[in-house]
N, CA, C and O atoms as a GROMACS GRO file, in nm:
protein
  544
    1MET      N    1  -3.234   0.504  -0.581
    1MET     CA    2  -3.163   0.459  -0.462
    1MET      C    3  -3.013   0.445  -0.489
    1MET      O    4  -2.932   0.467  -0.399
    2ALA      N    5  -2.977   0.408  -0.612
    2ALA     CA    6  -2.835   0.393  -0.646
    2ALA      C    7  -2.762   0.527  -0.636
    2ALA      O    8  -2.645   0.533  -0.600
    3ALA      N    9  -2.834   0.634  -0.668
    3ALA     CA   10  -2.772   0.767  -0.659
    3ALA      C   11  -2.738   0.801  -0.514
    3ALA      O   12  -2.633   0.861  -0.488
    4ALA      N   13  -2.824   0.763  -0.422
    4ALA     CA   14  -2.796   0.790  -0.280
    4ALA      C   15  -2.676   0.708  -0.232
    4ALA      O   16  -2.593   0.758  -0.157
    5ARG      N   17  -2.669   0.582  -0.276
    5ARG     CA   18  -2.552   0.499  -0.239
    5ARG      C   19  -2.424   0.560  -0.295
    5ARG      O   20  -2.322   0.569  -0.226
    6TYR      N   21  -2.431   0.602  -0.419
    6TYR     CA   22  -2.313   0.661  -0.483
    6TYR      C   23  -2.268   0.785  -0.407
    6TYR      O   24  -2.148   0.802  -0.384
    7ARG      N   25  -2.362   0.872  -0.369
    7ARG     CA   26  -2.326   0.994  -0.296
    7ARG      C   27  -2.268   0.962  -0.159
    7ARG      O   28  -2.176   1.029  -0.113
    8ARG      N   29  -2.322   0.859  -0.092
    8ARG     CA   30  -2.268   0.820   0.038
    8ARG      C   31  -2.124   0.771   0.025
    8ARG      O   32  -2.038   0.806   0.106
    9PHE      N   33  -2.097   0.690  -0.078
    9PHE     CA   34  -1.960   0.643  -0.100
    9PHE      C   35  -1.867   0.758  -0.136
    9PHE      O   36  -1.752   0.760  -0.091
   10LEU      N   37  -1.914   0.852  -0.216
   10LEU     CA   38  -1.830   0.968  -0.250
   10LEU      C   39  -1.797   1.050  -0.127
   10LEU      O   40  -1.683   1.095  -0.111
   11LYS      N   41  -1.894   1.070  -0.040
   11LYS     CA   42  -1.870   1.146   0.084
   11LYS      C   43  -1.768   1.073   0.170
   11LYS      O   44  -1.680   1.136   0.229
   12LEU      N   45  -1.779   0.941   0.179
   12LEU     CA   46  -1.682   0.862   0.256
   12LEU      C   47  -1.542   0.873   0.196
   12LEU      O   48  -1.444   0.883   0.269
   13CYS      N   49  -1.534   0.870   0.065
   13CYS     CA   50  -1.403   0.883  -0.002
   13CYS      C   51  -1.341   1.020   0.024
   13CYS      O   52  -1.220   1.032   0.042
   14GLU      N   53  -1.424   1.124   0.024
   14GLU     CA   54  -1.372   1.258   0.052
   14GLU      C   55  -1.319   1.271   0.194
   14GLU      O   56  -1.219   1.338   0.217
   15GLU      N   57  -1.386   1.206   0.287
   15GLU     CA   58  -1.345   1.216   0.427
   15GLU      C   59  -1.226   1.126   0.460
   15GLU      O   60  -1.151   1.154   0.554
   16TRP      N   61  -1.210   1.017   0.385
   16TRP     CA   62  -1.104   0.920   0.415
   16TRP      C   63  -0.969   0.981   0.377
   16TRP      O   64  -0.952   1.023   0.263
   17PRO      N   65  -0.874   0.986   0.469
   17PRO     CA   66  -0.744   1.047   0.437
   17PRO      C   67  -0.659   0.957   0.347
   17PRO      O   68  -0.671   0.834   0.350
   18VAL      N   69  -0.573   1.021   0.269
   18VAL     CA   70  -0.478   0.948   0.185
   18VAL      C   71  -0.339   0.974   0.242
   18VAL      O   72  -0.299   1.089   0.260
   19ASP      N   73  -0.266   0.866   0.271
   19ASP     CA   74  -0.132   0.878   0.326
   19ASP      C   75  -0.032   0.869   0.210
   19ASP      O   76  -0.014   0.763   0.151
   20GLU      N   77   0.031   0.981   0.178
   20GLU     CA   78   0.123   0.987   0.065
   20GLU      C   79   0.250   0.905   0.087
   20GLU      O   80   0.320   0.871  -0.009
   21THR      N   81   0.281   0.874   0.213
   21THR     CA   82   0.403   0.797   0.239
   21THR      C   83   0.385   0.650   0.206
   21THR      O   84   0.484   0.576   0.200
   22LYS      N   85   0.263   0.605   0.183
   22LYS     CA   86   0.236   0.465   0.150
   22LYS      C   87   0.190   0.452   0.006
   22LYS      O   88   0.078   0.409  -0.021
   23ARG      N   89   0.278   0.488  -0.085
   23ARG     CA   90   0.245   0.482  -0.228
   23ARG      C   91   0.214   0.338  -0.268
   23ARG      O   92   0.293   0.246  -0.244
   24GLY      N   93   0.097   0.320  -0.329
   24GLY     CA   94   0.057   0.188  -0.377
   24GLY      C   95   0.002   0.096  -0.269
   24GLY      O   96  -0.040  -0.015  -0.300
   25ARG      N   97   0.002   0.139  -0.143
   25ARG     CA   98  -0.045   0.053  -0.034
   25ARG      C   99  -0.145   0.123   0.056
   25ARG      O  100  -0.180   0.069   0.161
   26ASP      N  101  -0.192   0.238   0.018
   26ASP     CA  102  -0.278   0.317   0.105
   26ASP      C  103  -0.423   0.275   0.089
   26ASP      O  104  -0.472   0.259  -0.023
   27LEU      N  105  -0.492   0.258   0.200
   27LEU     CA  106  -0.632   0.215   0.199
   27LEU      C  107  -0.723   0.322   0.140
   27LEU      O  108  -0.818   0.290   0.070
   28GLY      N  109  -0.695   0.449   0.166
   28GLY     CA  110  -0.777   0.556   0.110
   28GLY      C  111  -0.770   0.560  -0.042
   28GLY      O  112  -0.873   0.577  -0.108
   29ALA      N  113  -0.652   0.545  -0.098
   29ALA     CA  114  -0.637   0.544  -0.243
   29ALA      C  115  -0.704   0.420  -0.304
   29ALA      O  116  -0.767   0.428  -0.409
   30TYR      N  117  -0.689   0.306  -0.236
   30TYR     CA  118  -0.753   0.183  -0.285
   30TYR      C  119  -0.905   0.197  -0.282
   30TYR      O  120  -0.973   0.154  -0.375
   31LEU      N  121  -0.957   0.257  -0.176
   31LEU     CA  122  -1.102   0.277  -0.164
   31LEU      C  123  -1.154   0.364  -0.277
   31LEU      O  124  -1.258   0.334  -0.336
   32ARG      N  125  -1.083   0.471  -0.309
   32ARG     CA  126  -1.125   0.559  -0.418
   32ARG      C  127  -1.127   0.485  -0.552
   32ARG      O  128  -1.219   0.502  -0.632
   33LYS      N  129  -1.025   0.403  -0.574
   33LYS     CA  130  -1.018   0.327  -0.699
   33LYS      C  131  -1.132   0.227  -0.709
   33LYS      O  132  -1.193   0.213  -0.815
   34ARG      N  133  -1.162   0.158  -0.600
   34ARG     CA  134  -1.270   0.058  -0.601
   34ARG      C  135  -1.407   0.123  -0.619
   34ARG      O  136  -1.492   0.068  -0.688
   35VAL      N  137  -1.430   0.238  -0.558
   35VAL     CA  138  -1.558   0.308  -0.575
   35VAL      C  139  -1.573   0.352  -0.720
   35VAL      O  140  -1.681   0.343  -0.776
   36ALA      N  141  -1.464   0.401  -0.780
   36ALA     CA  142  -1.470   0.442  -0.921
   36ALA      C  143  -1.501   0.322  -1.011
   36ALA      O  144  -1.573   0.336  -1.110
   37GLN      N  145  -1.446   0.206  -0.978
   37GLN     CA  146  -1.475   0.085  -1.057
   37GLN      C  147  -1.619   0.040  -1.038
   37GLN      O  148  -1.686   0.002  -1.134
   38ALA      N  149  -1.667   0.042  -0.915
   38ALA     CA  150  -1.801  -0.008  -0.885
   38ALA      C  151  -1.910   0.083  -0.941
   38ALA      O  152  -2.014   0.036  -0.985
   39PHE      N  153  -1.885   0.214  -0.939
   39PHE     CA  154  -1.984   0.310  -0.987
   39PHE      C  155  -1.932   0.377  -1.114
   39PHE      O  156  -1.912   0.498  -1.117
   40ARG      N  157  -1.910   0.298  -1.218
   40ARG     CA  158  -1.854   0.351  -1.343
   40ARG      C  159  -1.945   0.457  -1.406
   40ARG      O  160  -1.898   0.553  -1.467
   41GLU      N  161  -2.076   0.437  -1.392
   41GLU     CA  162  -2.170   0.529  -1.455
   41GLU      C  163  -2.219   0.637  -1.358
   41GLU      O  164  -2.316   0.707  -1.386
   42GLY      N  165  -2.152   0.649  -1.246
   42GLY     CA  166  -2.190   0.752  -1.148
   42GLY      C  167  -2.323   0.720  -1.082
   42GLY      O  168  -2.345   0.607  -1.039
   43GLU      N  169  -2.410   0.817  -1.075
   43GLU     CA  170  -2.540   0.800  -1.010
   43GLU      C  171  -2.632   0.707  -1.088
   43GLU      O  172  -2.730   0.657  -1.033
   44ASN      N  173  -2.602   0.682  -1.215
   44ASN     CA  174  -2.686   0.597  -1.299
   44ASN      C  175  -2.648   0.449  -1.289
   44ASN      O  176  -2.710   0.366  -1.356
   45THR      N  177  -2.549   0.415  -1.210
   45THR     CA  178  -2.505   0.277  -1.197
   45THR      C  179  -2.612   0.193  -1.128
   45THR      O  180  -2.667   0.233  -1.026
   46GLN      N  181  -2.641   0.077  -1.186
   46GLN     CA  182  -2.735  -0.017  -1.125
   46GLN      C  183  -2.657  -0.110  -1.032
   46GLN      O  184  -2.565  -0.180  -1.077
   47VAL      N  185  -2.693  -0.113  -0.906
   47VAL     CA  186  -2.625  -0.196  -0.806
   47VAL      C  187  -2.684  -0.336  -0.814
   47VAL      O  188  -2.805  -0.354  -0.804
   48GLN      N  189  -2.597  -0.437  -0.830
   48GLN     CA  190  -2.642  -0.576  -0.843
   48GLN      C  191  -2.698  -0.630  -0.712
   48GLN      O  192  -2.802  -0.695  -0.709
   49ASP      N  193  -2.627  -0.602  -0.601
   49ASP     CA  194  -2.667  -0.654  -0.471
   49ASP      C  195  -2.672  -0.538  -0.372
   49ASP      O  196  -2.571  -0.506  -0.308
   50PRO      N  197  -2.788  -0.475  -0.357
   50PRO     CA  198  -2.798  -0.356  -0.270
   50PRO      C  199  -2.766  -0.385  -0.124
   50PRO      O  200  -2.707  -0.301  -0.056
   51GLU      N  201  -2.803  -0.504  -0.074
   51GLU     CA  202  -2.774  -0.536   0.066
   51GLU      C  203  -2.624  -0.545   0.090
   51GLU      O  204  -2.574  -0.494   0.191
   52ALA      N  205  -2.552  -0.609   0.000
   52ALA     CA  206  -2.406  -0.621   0.014
   52ALA      C  207  -2.340  -0.484   0.003
   52ALA      O  208  -2.242  -0.455   0.072
   53CYS      N  209  -2.394  -0.400  -0.085
   53CYS     CA  210  -2.339  -0.265  -0.102
   53CYS      C  211  -2.358  -0.184   0.026
   53CYS      O  212  -2.266  -0.116   0.072
   54ASP      N  213  -2.477  -0.192   0.083
   54ASP     CA  214  -2.503  -0.120   0.208
   54ASP      C  215  -2.418  -0.174   0.322
   54ASP      O  216  -2.368  -0.097   0.405
   55GLN      N  217  -2.401  -0.304   0.326
   55GLN     CA  218  -2.319  -0.365   0.432
   55GLN      C  219  -2.173  -0.322   0.418
   55GLN      O  220  -2.107  -0.295   0.518
   56MET      N  221  -2.123  -0.314   0.296
   56MET     CA  222  -1.985  -0.269   0.271
   56MET      C  223  -1.969  -0.124   0.316
   56MET      O  224  -1.870  -0.088   0.380
   57TYR      N  225  -2.067  -0.041   0.283
   57TYR     CA  226  -2.060   0.098   0.325
   57TYR      C  227  -2.059   0.110   0.477
   57TYR      O  228  -1.978   0.184   0.533
   58GLU      N  229  -2.146   0.038   0.544
   58GLU     CA  230  -2.153   0.044   0.690
   58GLU      C  231  -2.021  -0.002   0.753
   58GLU      O  232  -1.975   0.057   0.850
   59SER      N  233  -1.962  -0.106   0.699
   59SER     CA  234  -1.834  -0.155   0.751
   59SER      C  235  -1.724  -0.050   0.735
   59SER      O  236  -1.648  -0.024   0.828
   60LEU      N  237  -1.717   0.011   0.617
   60LEU     CA  238  -1.616   0.114   0.593
   60LEU      C  239  -1.641   0.237   0.679
   60LEU      O  240  -1.547   0.300   0.728
   61ALA      N  241  -1.768   0.272   0.699
   61ALA     CA  242  -1.800   0.388   0.782
   61ALA      C  243  -1.760   0.363   0.927
   61ALA      O  244  -1.712   0.454   0.995
   62ARG      N  245  -1.779   0.239   0.976
   62ARG     CA  246  -1.736   0.208   1.113
   62ARG      C  247  -1.585   0.217   1.126
   62ARG      O  248  -1.534   0.267   1.226
   63LEU      N  249  -1.512   0.169   1.025
   63LEU     CA  250  -1.366   0.182   1.029
   63LEU      C  251  -1.323   0.328   1.029
   63LEU      O  252  -1.235   0.368   1.105
   64HIS      N  253  -1.386   0.407   0.944
   64HIS     CA  254  -1.349   0.547   0.932
   64HIS      C  255  -1.378   0.625   1.060
   64HIS      O  256  -1.303   0.715   1.097
   65SER      N  257  -1.487   0.592   1.128
   65SER     CA  258  -1.525   0.666   1.249
   65SER      C  259  -1.456   0.613   1.375
   65SER      O  260  -1.485   0.659   1.485
   66ASN      N  261  -1.364   0.517   1.358
   66ASN     CA  262  -1.293   0.457   1.472
   66ASN      C  263  -1.388   0.393   1.572
   66ASN      O  264  -1.365   0.400   1.693
   67TYR      N  265  -1.493   0.332   1.522
   67TYR     CA  266  -1.593   0.268   1.607
   67TYR      C  267  -1.529   0.163   1.698
   67TYR      O  268  -1.557   0.159   1.818
   68TYR      N  269  -1.443   0.079   1.641
   68TYR     CA  270  -1.382  -0.028   1.719
   68TYR      C  271  -1.275   0.023   1.814
   68TYR      O  272  -1.251  -0.038   1.919
   69LYS      N  273  -1.211   0.133   1.780
   69LYS     CA  274  -1.114   0.193   1.870
   69LYS      C  275  -1.182   0.244   1.997
   69LYS      O  276  -1.128   0.232   2.107
   70HIS      N  277  -1.300   0.300   1.980
   70HIS     CA  278  -1.374   0.350   2.096
   70HIS      C  279  -1.445   0.237   2.171
   70HIS      O  280  -1.460   0.243   2.293
   71LYS      N  281  -1.487   0.135   2.098
   71LYS     CA  282  -1.558   0.024   2.162
   71LYS      C  283  -1.463  -0.060   2.246
   71LYS      O  284  -1.499  -0.107   2.354
   72TYR      N  285  -1.340  -0.079   2.196
   72TYR     CA  286  -1.239  -0.159   2.266
   72TYR      C  287  -1.116  -0.073   2.293
   72TYR      O  288  -1.014  -0.087   2.224
   73PRO      N  289  -1.122   0.018   2.391
   73PRO     CA  290  -1.009   0.108   2.415
   73PRO      C  291  -0.886   0.032   2.466
   73PRO      O  292  -0.897  -0.069   2.537
   74ARG      N  293  -0.772   0.083   2.429
   74ARG     CA  294  -0.646   0.024   2.474
   74ARG      C  295  -0.600   0.095   2.600
   74ARG      O  296  -0.618   0.216   2.614
   75PRO      N  297  -0.540   0.019   2.693
   75PRO     CA  298  -0.495   0.084   2.818
   75PRO      C  299  -0.379   0.181   2.793
   75PRO      O  300  -0.366   0.282   2.863
   76ARG      N  301  -0.294   0.150   2.695
   76ARG     CA  302  -0.179   0.238   2.663
   76ARG      C  303  -0.169   0.252   2.512
   76ARG      O  304  -0.217   0.167   2.437
   77ASP      N  305  -0.106   0.360   2.469
   77ASP     CA  306  -0.090   0.383   2.325
   77ASP      C  307   0.043   0.331   2.274
   77ASP      O  308   0.094   0.382   2.173
   78THR      N  309   0.100   0.233   2.338
   78THR     CA  310   0.225   0.175   2.291
   78THR      C  311   0.201   0.029   2.256
   78THR      O  312   0.094  -0.027   2.281
   79SER      N  313   0.302  -0.032   2.198
   79SER     CA  314   0.293  -0.173   2.163
   79SER      C  315   0.407  -0.247   2.231
   79SER      O  316   0.476  -0.190   2.317
   80PHE      N  317   0.427  -0.371   2.195
   80PHE     CA  318   0.532  -0.449   2.259
   80PHE      C  319   0.670  -0.390   2.235
   80PHE      O  320   0.761  -0.410   2.316
   81SER      N  321   0.687  -0.318   2.124
   81SER     CA  322   0.818  -0.261   2.093
   81SER      C  323   0.843  -0.130   2.166
   81SER      O  324   0.958  -0.088   2.182
   82GLY      N  325   0.737  -0.064   2.210
   82GLY     CA  326   0.752   0.063   2.279
   82GLY      C  327   0.764   0.182   2.186
   82GLY      O  328   0.790   0.293   2.231
   83LEU      N  329   0.746   0.160   2.054
   83LEU     CA  330   0.756   0.270   1.958
   83LEU      C  331   0.629   0.354   1.959
   83LEU      O  332   0.520   0.305   1.992
   84SER      N  333   0.643   0.478   1.923
   84SER     CA  334   0.528   0.568   1.916
   84SER      C  335   0.462   0.557   1.778
   84SER      O  336   0.514   0.493   1.688
   85LEU      N  337   0.346   0.621   1.765
   85LEU     CA  338   0.272   0.619   1.639
   85LEU      C  339   0.354   0.684   1.527
   85LEU      O  340   0.353   0.634   1.415
   86GLU      N  341   0.423   0.793   1.556
   86GLU     CA  342   0.504   0.862   1.456
   86GLU      C  343   0.618   0.772   1.407
   86GLU      O  344   0.650   0.771   1.288
   87GLU      N  345   0.679   0.698   1.500
   87GLU     CA  346   0.788   0.608   1.462
   87GLU      C  347   0.736   0.494   1.374
   87GLU      O  348   0.804   0.454   1.279
   88TYR      N  349   0.618   0.443   1.405
   88TYR     CA  350   0.559   0.340   1.320
   88TYR      C  351   0.529   0.393   1.181
   88TYR      O  352   0.552   0.324   1.082
   89LYS      N  353   0.477   0.515   1.172
   89LYS     CA  354   0.448   0.573   1.042
   89LYS      C  355   0.575   0.587   0.959
   89LYS      O  356   0.574   0.563   0.838
   90LEU      N  357   0.684   0.626   1.024
   90LEU     CA  358   0.810   0.639   0.954
   90LEU      C  359   0.860   0.503   0.906
   90LEU      O  360   0.906   0.490   0.792
   91ILE      N  361   0.851   0.403   0.991
   91ILE     CA  362   0.899   0.269   0.955
   91ILE      C  363   0.815   0.208   0.844
   91ILE      O  364   0.868   0.140   0.756
   92LEU      N  365   0.684   0.231   0.847
   92LEU     CA  366   0.594   0.169   0.750
   92LEU      C  367   0.580   0.248   0.620
   92LEU      O  368   0.501   0.208   0.533
   93SER      N  369   0.652   0.357   0.605
   93SER     CA  370   0.647   0.430   0.480
   93SER      C  371   0.711   0.346   0.369
   93SER      O  372   0.798   0.264   0.395
   94THR      N  373   0.667   0.368   0.248
   94THR     CA  374   0.714   0.289   0.135
   94THR      C  375   0.865   0.303   0.116
   94THR      O  376   0.933   0.204   0.088
   95ASP      N  377   0.919   0.424   0.132
   95ASP     CA  378   1.063   0.445   0.113
   95ASP      C  379   1.144   0.366   0.215
   95ASP      O  380   1.244   0.304   0.179
   96THR      N  381   1.102   0.367   0.341
   96THR     CA  382   1.176   0.296   0.444
   96THR      C  383   1.168   0.145   0.422
   96THR      O  384   1.268   0.074   0.440
   97LEU      N  385   1.051   0.095   0.383
   97LEU     CA  386   1.038  -0.049   0.359
   97LEU      C  387   1.126  -0.094   0.242
   97LEU      O  388   1.181  -0.204   0.245
   98GLU      N  389   1.139  -0.010   0.140
   98GLU     CA  390   1.227  -0.043   0.028
   98GLU      C  391   1.373  -0.046   0.073
   98GLU      O  392   1.450  -0.132   0.029
   99GLU      N  393   1.411   0.045   0.161
   99GLU     CA  394   1.547   0.045   0.213
   99GLU      C  395   1.573  -0.082   0.294
   99GLU      O  396   1.679  -0.143   0.281
  100PHE      N  397   1.477  -0.122   0.377
  100PHE     CA  398   1.492  -0.246   0.454
  100PHE      C  399   1.503  -0.366   0.363
  100PHE      O  400   1.580  -0.458   0.390
  101LYS      N  401   1.425  -0.365   0.255
  101LYS     CA  402   1.428  -0.477   0.162
  101LYS      C  403   1.567  -0.490   0.099
  101LYS      O  404   1.619  -0.601   0.083
  102ASP      N  405   1.626  -0.376   0.064
  102ASP     CA  406   1.761  -0.379   0.006
  102ASP      C  407   1.865  -0.422   0.108
  102ASP      O  408   1.960  -0.491   0.074
  103MET      N  409   1.847  -0.382   0.234
  103MET     CA  410   1.943  -0.418   0.338
  103MET      C  411   1.941  -0.568   0.367
  103MET      O  412   2.045  -0.626   0.398
  104ASN      N  413   1.825  -0.630   0.357
  104ASN     CA  414   1.812  -0.771   0.393
  104ASN      C  415   1.853  -0.867   0.282
  104ASN      O  416   1.856  -0.988   0.304
  105LYS      N  417   1.884  -0.816   0.165
  105LYS     CA  418   1.925  -0.903   0.056
  105LYS      C  419   2.067  -0.952   0.081
  105LYS      O  420   2.154  -0.878   0.126
  106GLY      N  421   2.087  -1.077   0.052
  106GLY     CA  422   2.220  -1.134   0.065
  106GLY      C  423   2.306  -1.098  -0.055
  106GLY      O  424   2.258  -1.041  -0.153
  107MET      N  425   2.433  -1.131  -0.046
  107MET     CA  426   2.527  -1.100  -0.153
  107MET      C  427   2.488  -1.172  -0.282
  107MET      O  428   2.497  -1.113  -0.390
  108TRP      N  429   2.446  -1.297  -0.272
  108TRP     CA  430   2.410  -1.374  -0.391
  108TRP      C  431   2.291  -1.311  -0.462
  108TRP      O  432   2.292  -1.302  -0.585
  109LYS      N  433   2.190  -1.269  -0.388
  109LYS     CA  434   2.071  -1.207  -0.447
  109LYS      C  435   2.108  -1.076  -0.515
  109LYS      O  436   2.057  -1.046  -0.624
  110LYS      N  437   2.195  -0.997  -0.453
  110LYS     CA  438   2.236  -0.870  -0.514
  110LYS      C  439   2.311  -0.895  -0.644
  110LYS      O  440   2.292  -0.822  -0.742
  111LEU      N  441   2.396  -0.997  -0.646
  111LEU     CA  442   2.468  -1.030  -0.769
  111LEU      C  443   2.372  -1.077  -0.879
  111LEU      O  444   2.387  -1.040  -0.995
  112GLN      N  445   2.274  -1.157  -0.841
  112GLN     CA  446   2.175  -1.202  -0.940
  112GLN      C  447   2.100  -1.084  -1.001
  112GLN      O  448   2.081  -1.079  -1.122
  113GLU      N  449   2.059  -0.991  -0.920
  113GLU     CA  450   1.988  -0.875  -0.970
  113GLU      C  451   2.077  -0.787  -1.056
  113GLU      O  452   2.031  -0.727  -1.154
  114LYS      N  453   2.203  -0.780  -1.020
  114LYS     CA  454   2.295  -0.695  -1.095
  114LYS      C  455   2.313  -0.743  -1.237
  114LYS      O  456   2.324  -0.663  -1.330
  115PHE      N  457   2.316  -0.874  -1.256
  115PHE     CA  458   2.346  -0.929  -1.388
  115PHE      C  459   2.225  -0.992  -1.457
  115PHE      O  460   2.239  -1.043  -1.568
  116ALA      N  461   2.109  -0.990  -1.395
  116ALA     CA  462   1.992  -1.059  -1.450
  116ALA      C  463   1.937  -0.992  -1.575
  116ALA      O  464   1.897  -1.063  -1.668
  117SER      N  465   1.934  -0.863  -1.583
  117SER     CA  466   1.867  -0.795  -1.694
  117SER      C  467   1.958  -0.773  -1.814
  117SER      O  468   1.916  -0.710  -1.911
  118ARG      N  469   2.078  -0.822  -1.810
  118ARG     CA  470   2.172  -0.798  -1.921
  118ARG      C  471   2.172  -0.913  -2.019
  118ARG      O  472   2.130  -1.025  -1.988
  119SER      N  473   2.221  -0.885  -2.139
  119SER     CA  474   2.236  -0.990  -2.240
  119SER      C  475   2.355  -1.078  -2.202
  119SER      O  476   2.437  -1.037  -2.120
  120PRO      N  477   2.367  -1.196  -2.260
  120PRO     CA  478   2.479  -1.286  -2.224
  120PRO      C  479   2.617  -1.224  -2.248
  120PRO      O  480   2.710  -1.247  -2.171
  121GLU      N  481   2.630  -1.145  -2.355
  121GLU     CA  482   2.760  -1.082  -2.382
  121GLU      C  483   2.795  -0.980  -2.275
  121GLU      O  484   2.909  -0.972  -2.230
  122GLU      N  485   2.696  -0.903  -2.234
  122GLU     CA  486   2.720  -0.804  -2.130
  122GLU      C  487   2.752  -0.871  -1.997
  122GLU      O  488   2.834  -0.822  -1.920
  123LYS      N  489   2.685  -0.984  -1.969
  123LYS     CA  490   2.714  -1.058  -1.846
  123LYS      C  491   2.858  -1.107  -1.846
  123LYS      O  492   2.928  -1.097  -1.746
  124TYR      N  493   2.902  -1.160  -1.960
  124TYR     CA  494   3.038  -1.211  -1.969
  124TYR      C  495   3.139  -1.099  -1.948
  124TYR      O  496   3.237  -1.116  -1.876
  125LYS      N  497   3.115  -0.985  -2.009
  125LYS     CA  498   3.204  -0.870  -1.991
  125LYS      C  499   3.206  -0.824  -1.846
  125LYS      O  500   3.311  -0.790  -1.792
  126ALA      N  501   3.088  -0.823  -1.783
  126ALA     CA  502   3.080  -0.778  -1.644
  126ALA      C  503   3.154  -0.874  -1.552
  126ALA      O  504   3.217  -0.831  -1.455
  127TRP      N  505   3.147  -1.005  -1.581
  127TRP     CA  506   3.215  -1.102  -1.495
  127TRP      C  507   3.366  -1.103  -1.518
  127TRP      O  508   3.443  -1.119  -1.424
  128THR      N  509   3.407  -1.086  -1.642
  128THR     CA  510   3.550  -1.093  -1.671
  128THR      C  511   3.623  -0.964  -1.642
  128THR      O  512   3.743  -0.966  -1.618
  129GLN      N  513   3.555  -0.854  -1.644
  129GLN     CA  514   3.620  -0.725  -1.621
  129GLN      C  515   3.688  -0.717  -1.485
  129GLN      O  516   3.806  -0.682  -1.480
  130PRO      N  517   3.622  -0.746  -1.376
  130PRO     CA  518   3.691  -0.736  -1.248
  130PRO      C  519   3.796  -0.845  -1.227
  130PRO      O  520   3.884  -0.832  -1.142
  131LEU      N  521   3.786  -0.953  -1.305
  131LEU     CA  522   3.880  -1.062  -1.286
  131LEU      C  523   4.012  -1.041  -1.360
  131LEU      O  524   4.115  -1.096  -1.320
  132SER      N  525   4.010  -0.962  -1.465
  132SER     CA  526   4.133  -0.940  -1.539
  132SER      C  527   4.226  -0.847  -1.462
  132SER      O  528   4.181  -0.753  -1.397
  133ARG      N  529   4.355  -0.874  -1.471
  133ARG     CA  530   4.454  -0.793  -1.400
  133ARG      C  531   4.523  -0.700  -1.499
  133ARG      O  532   4.542  -0.735  -1.615
  134PRO      N  533   4.559  -0.585  -1.453
  134PRO     CA  534   4.633  -0.495  -1.544
  134PRO      C  535   4.774  -0.551  -1.568
  134PRO      O  536   4.838  -0.607  -1.478
  135ARG      N  537   4.819  -0.536  -1.690
  135ARG     CA  538   4.952  -0.584  -1.725
  135ARG      C  539   5.059  -0.491  -1.670
  135ARG      O  540   5.046  -0.369  -1.674
  136THR      N  541   5.164  -0.552  -1.620
  136THR     CA  542   5.273  -0.472  -1.567
  136THR      C  543   5.399  -0.489  -1.645
  136THR      O  544   5.501  -0.428  -1.612
   0.00000   0.00000   0.00000
């Protein structure tokens, strides 16, 4: 029976898309990693709690098949912001979120990061360099 569970999870992993724009945050990649951890021995893996395993599979299968999207349809495909799905994908990409994170940092935080990884001598040189005036 464990072999059948393993094959069902593998089929679900194959069908689940991986979004390359969400490096480190993608549900498809996380699902693949968790299945590999749970079934380390492949089809020979002994499942500790078969009911919980089956319930997890059914839940993931419902998410993948958009069961809840069809069960509770939305009247419009927009949100309160009025952005489209493509615009949300662009905003939620890892690169864009990193850019926003850098934009929202204050001057003090940027200075702390600039000098945090250096040795004390390098910090002193970095602080005194812009303060010294050229001799005339």
